[in-house]
C-alpha positions as CSV (number, residue, x, y, z in Angstrom):
1,M,7.9,-3.6,14.8
2,S,6.6,-2.7,18.1
3,N,7.9,-4.0,21.4
4,N,5.4,-6.8,21.5
5,G,6.4,-8.1,18.1
6,E,3.5,-6.8,16.1
7,L,4.0,-5.0,12.8
8,E,3.1,-1.4,12.7
9,I,1.0,-0.5,9.6
10,N,1.8,2.7,7.8
11,E,-1.6,3.7,6.4
12,K,-0.2,6.4,4.2
13,A,2.1,3.9,2.5
14,I,-0.7,1.5,2.0
15,D,-3.0,4.1,0.5
16,R,-0.2,5.4,-1.8
17,L,0.5,1.8,-2.9
18,K,-3.2,1.0,-3.6
19,K,-3.6,4.2,-5.6
20,T,-0.5,3.5,-7.7
21,I,-1.7,-0.1,-8.4
22,V,-5.2,0.9,-9.3
23,I,-4.0,3.6,-11.7
24,K,-1.5,1.3,-13.3
25,E,-4.1,-1.5,-13.7
26,N,-6.7,0.9,-15.2
27,R,-4.2,2.1,-17.7
28,N,-3.1,-1.4,-18.5
29,L,-6.7,-2.5,-19.0
30,K,-7.1,0.3,-21.6
31,T,-3.8,-0.3,-23.4
32,G,-3.2,-4.0,-22.8
33,S,0.6,-3.2,-22.7
34,L,1.3,-5.7,-19.9
35,S,0.2,-9.3,-19.5
36,D,-1.4,-10.6,-16.3
37,A,2.0,-12.1,-15.3
38,Q,3.8,-8.8,-16.0
39,M,1.3,-6.9,-13.9
40,V,1.7,-9.4,-11.1
41,A,5.5,-8.9,-11.3
42,W,5.1,-5.1,-11.3
43,I,2.8,-5.1,-8.3
44,K,5.1,-7.5,-6.4
45,K,8.0,-5.2,-7.2
46,K,6.1,-2.1,-6.0
47,I,5.1,-3.8,-2.7
48,E,8.7,-4.9,-2.1
49,E,10.0,-1.4,-2.8
50,E,7.4,0.1,-0.3
51,V,8.4,-2.5,2.4
52,K,12.1,-1.7,2.0
53,C,11.4,2.0,2.2
54,C,9.3,1.6,5.4
55,L,11.8,-0.7,7.0
56,N,14.6,1.8,6.4
57,Q,12.8,4.6,8.3
């Protein structure tokens, strides 16, 4: 957080997260290995991991 209370956006982290999600979704569409609910849970977990990582820096 910056001094005025706004969140600072890490563009590299967002790009990395988007790329990971798109790749996983494309693979899942081809294989059907995860249900929609499982994909949502996986995406949520990845976002939480990225946030934790960024907050620890």
